[in-house]
C-alpha positions in Angstrom: 9.2 -20.9 -105.6 11.3 -19.4 -102.8 9.7 -18.3 -99.6 11.0 -16.3 -96.6 12.4 -18.5 -93.9 11.1 -18.1 -90.4 13.5 -18.5 -87.6 11.7 -19.5 -84.4 12.7 -17.6 -81.2 14.0 -19.5 -78.3 10.8 -18.9 -76.4 7.5 -18.2 -78.2 5.4 -15.3 -76.9 2.0 -14.1 -77.8 2.6 -10.6 -79.1 -0.1 -10.0 -81.7 -3.2 -11.5 -83.3 -2.3 -14.3 -85.7 -4.3 -16.4 -88.0 -5.8 -14.3 -90.8 -9.6 -14.5 -90.9 -9.9 -16.0 -87.4 -7.1 -14.0 -85.8 -9.5 -12.2 -83.4 -10.6 -15.4 -81.7 -7.2 -17.2 -81.6 -5.5 -17.1 -78.2 -3.1 -19.3 -76.3 -5.1 -19.5 -73.1 -8.4 -21.2 -72.2 -11.3 -20.1 -70.0 -14.1 -17.6 -70.4 -13.6 -14.0 -71.5 -16.9 -12.7 -70.3 -19.9 -13.7 -68.2 -23.0 -14.8 -70.0 -25.5 -17.5 -69.2 -26.7 -19.8 -72.0 -30.4 -19.8 -72.9 -32.5 -22.9 -72.1 -35.3 -24.1 -74.2 -38.2 -26.5 -73.6 -36.6 -29.7 -75.0 -34.5 -32.4 -73.3 -31.4 -31.5 -75.4 -29.9 -28.1 -75.6 -27.4 -27.8 -78.4 -25.2 -24.7 -78.7 -23.5 -24.8 -82.1 -22.9 -23.3 -85.5 -23.4 -24.9 -89.0 -19.8 -25.7 -89.6 -19.0 -29.4 -90.5 -18.6 -30.3 -86.9 -21.8 -28.7 -85.9 -23.7 -30.2 -88.9 -22.8 -33.7 -87.8 -24.9 -33.4 -84.7 -27.9 -31.6 -86.2 -28.0 -34.3 -88.9 -28.1 -37.0 -86.2 -30.9 -35.2 -84.3 -33.0 -34.9 -87.4 -32.4 -38.5 -88.4 -33.4 -39.7 -84.9 -36.6 -37.7 -85.0 -37.3 -38.9 -88.6 -36.8 -42.5 -87.3 -39.5 -42.0 -84.6 -37.4 -41.2 -81.6 -39.6 -38.4 -80.2 -37.4 -38.1 -77.1 -34.7 -36.6 -79.3 -36.4 -33.3 -79.6 -33.9 -30.5 -79.2 -33.3 -26.7 -79.1 -30.4 -25.5 -81.3 -29.0 -22.2 -80.2 -26.7 -20.2 -82.6 -23.1 -19.6 -81.4 -21.4 -16.9 -83.3 -17.7 -17.9 -83.1 -16.7 -14.7 -84.9 -18.1 -12.7 -82.0 -16.5 -15.0 -79.4 -19.8 -16.5 -78.1 -17.8 -19.7 -77.4 -15.8 -17.9 -74.7 -18.8 -17.0 -72.6 -18.9 -18.4 -69.1 -22.0 -20.4 -69.9 -20.5 -22.0 -72.9 -17.2 -22.8 -71.2 -19.2 -24.6 -68.5 -20.4 -27.0 -71.1 -17.2 -27.2 -73.2 -14.0 -26.1 -71.4 -12.3 -26.3 -74.9 -14.5 -23.5 -76.2 -15.3 -25.2 -79.5 -18.7 -26.0 -81.1 -20.7 -28.1 -80.8 -21.6 -28.3 -77.1 -24.6 -30.3 -75.8 -26.4 -30.2 -72.5 -28.4 -33.4 -72.0 -31.3 -32.6 -69.6 -33.2 -35.8 -70.3 -32.2 -37.3 -67.0 -32.4 -36.3 -63.4 -29.0 -34.6 -63.5 -28.0 -32.5 -66.6 -25.0 -33.9 -68.4 -22.6 -31.9 -70.6 -21.2 -33.6 -73.7 -18.5 -31.9 -75.9 -16.5 -33.0 -79.0 -18.7 -33.8 -82.0 -17.7 -37.5 -82.1 -18.5 -37.9 -78.4 -21.9 -36.3 -78.9 -22.7 -38.6 -81.8 -21.8 -41.7 -79.8 -23.7 -40.4 -76.7 -26.9 -39.8 -78.7 -26.6 -43.0 -80.8 -26.1 -45.1 -77.7 -28.9 -43.4 -75.8 -31.4 -44.2 -78.5 -29.7 -47.4 -79.8 -29.8 -46.0 -83.3 -27.5 -45.6 -86.3 -24.8 -47.7 -84.7 -24.9 -50.6 -87.2 -24.8 -54.2 -86.2 -22.8 -55.0 -83.0 -20.4 -57.2 -84.8 -19.3 -54.2 -86.8 -18.9 -51.9 -83.8 -15.1 -51.8 -84.0 -15.4 -50.9 -87.7 -17.8 -48.1 -86.8 -15.5 -46.7 -84.1 -12.5 -47.0 -86.4 -14.1 -44.8 -89.1 -15.5 -42.4 -86.5 -12.0 -41.9 -85.0 -10.6 -41.7 -88.5 -12.8 -38.7 -89.2 -11.9 -37.0 -85.9 -8.2 -37.5 -86.5 -8.2 -36.7 -90.3 -10.5 -33.7 -90.6 -8.0 -31.2 -89.0 -5.7 -31.8 -91.9 -8.5 -30.8 -94.3 -9.9 -27.9 -92.2 -7.2 -26.4 -90.0 -4.5 -27.6 -92.5 -5.6 -27.3 -96.1 -8.6 -25.0 -95.5 -6.6 -22.6 -93.4 -3.6 -22.2 -95.6 -5.5 -22.3 -98.9 -8.4 -20.0 -97.9 -7.8 -18.1 -94.7 -4.1 -17.5 -94.1 -3.1 -13.9 -94.6 -0.3 -15.0 -96.9 -0.2 -17.9 -99.4 2.8 -20.1 -99.2 3.5 -23.1 -101.5 4.8 -25.5 -98.9 1.9 -25.7 -96.5 -0.7 -25.6 -99.3 1.0 -28.4 -101.2 1.5 -30.4 -97.9 -2.1 -30.3 -96.9 -3.5 -30.6 -100.4 -1.6 -33.8 -100.8 -2.9 -35.2 -97.4 -6.5 -34.1 -98.2 -6.3 -36.0 -101.5 -4.8 -39.0 -99.8 -7.7 -39.0 -97.4 -10.2 -38.7 -100.2 -8.5 -41.7 -101.9 -8.9 -43.7 -98.7 -12.6 -43.0 -98.7 -13.0 -43.6 -102.4 -11.3 -47.0 -102.3 -13.5 -48.0 -99.3 -16.7 -46.8 -100.9 -15.9 -48.6 -104.1 -17.0 -51.8 -102.2 -19.5 -50.3 -99.8 -22.8 -48.5 -100.2 -22.2 -46.6 -96.9 -19.2 -46.4 -94.6 -20.4 -49.5 -92.8 -21.5 -51.4 -95.8 -25.3 -51.4 -96.3 -25.9 -49.7 -92.9 -26.2 -46.0 -92.7 -24.7 -44.9 -89.4 -23.2 -42.1 -87.4 -19.9 -42.8 -89.3 -21.6 -41.4 -92.5 -23.0 -38.5 -90.5 -19.6 -37.6 -89.2 -17.7 -38.0 -92.5 -20.2 -36.4 -94.9 -20.1 -32.8 -93.6 -16.3 -32.7 -94.2 -15.6 -35.0 -97.2 -19.0 -35.2 -98.8 -19.2 -31.4 -98.9 -15.7 -31.3 -100.3 -16.5 -33.4 -103.3 -19.7 -31.4 -103.8 -17.4 -28.4 -104.2 -18.5 -26.7 -101.0 -15.3 -26.6 -99.1 -13.2 -23.5 -99.5 -14.2 -23.3 -103.3 -11.3 -25.8 -103.8 -13.1 -28.5 -105.8 -11.2 -27.8 -109.0 -7.9 -27.3 -107.2 -8.2 -30.7 -105.6 -9.6 -32.4 -108.7 -12.5 -33.8 -106.6 -14.1 -35.2 -109.8 -11.6 -38.1 -109.5 -13.3 -39.5 -106.5 -16.4 -41.0 -108.1 -17.3 -43.4 -105.3 -17.2 -40.6 -102.7 -19.3 -38.5 -105.1 -21.9 -41.3 -105.4 -22.0 -41.8 -101.6 -22.2 -38.0 -100.9 -25.2 -37.7 -103.3 -27.0 -40.5 -101.5 -26.4 -39.0 -98.1 -27.3 -35.5 -99.3 -30.6 -36.7 -100.7 -31.9 -37.7 -97.3 -34.5 -35.2 -96.0 -33.1 -35.3 -92.5 -29.6 -34.5 -93.8 -31.1 -31.5 -95.7 -32.8 -30.3 -92.5 -29.6 -30.9 -90.4 -27.6 -28.8 -92.8 -29.9 -25.9 -92.4 -29.8 -25.7 -88.6 -27.5 -23.0 -87.2 -26.3 -22.2 -90.7 -24.6 -18.8 -91.0 -24.6 -18.4 -94.7 -26.5 -19.5 -97.8 -29.8 -18.7 -99.5 -32.7 -17.8 -97.1 -34.4 -21.2 -97.6 -31.1 -22.9 -96.6 -30.8 -21.2 -93.3 -32.5 -21.9 -90.0 -30.4 -19.9 -87.6 -32.0 -21.5 -84.5 -34.2 -24.6 -84.2 -36.8 -25.0 -81.4 -39.5 -27.0 -83.1 -40.0 -29.1 -86.2 -42.4 -26.5 -87.5 -39.5 -24.1 -87.7 -38.5 -25.7 -91.0 -41.9 -25.2 -92.8 -41.4 -21.9 -94.4 -37.9 -22.7 -95.5 -38.2 -26.2 -96.7 -41.6 -26.5 -98.4 -40.0 -26.2 -101.9 -36.7 -28.0 -101.1 -37.2 -31.0 -98.9 -39.5 -34.0 -99.1 -42.2 -34.6 -96.5 -40.8 -37.8 -95.0 -37.7 -39.9 -94.8 
């Protein structure tokens, strides 16, 4: 298949929106586009996010912490509409200068603390509550898999997902390039999970919470409707692991928070109290972890 050849100019300039579905929010500069303060709820943790894989990582951890009895982990989850540019407000940029969700304001201490980047938020909360970190002798393994996810997911999302699902034109080379890398990553996980119940062996940790929203949802067929294209049925160990993680009530709740699409019972646009789940979860989620 022949494709047109792009000849880069000597100096790149930003002349028009580019990026297909997300073109209106792509720009080569940082900083706020408008003034708007962020709302503040009653709980120690203020999360400003969206139910994308990176956002879901954090809401899963919050719900797991609460289910494990850490009452100090109560949180408000505010909906950030990235399609409307909410992440470029002055209030959001104050918390995350990179203008990406999720962004967390930790108000549990004397001085509010901002935390951005999903992996950093997971580590911050897990260390704060000394939970879901696995045994200390496996801390290097935990960090290795957490950093693996942070470094690998852009190939699945911004790489494969963009060119397969969102780019304004479909070209063979980038789709093949990123499909190959996505399948390689799934094979990495599948080989590891052939010998481990969870990412850290028998211990369920933030590594599972970080990896599941990206790769677990992929083998479930929920990433870009590309399950058949990627032959995800081949990764039987990832499928087994994903099913175990998905069956956890806290994971089911975490997936609902800040969700932008799905059936009504699957969406909790904002979360400010545990009771917010009641009407949506009574037929779908168990009563306790």
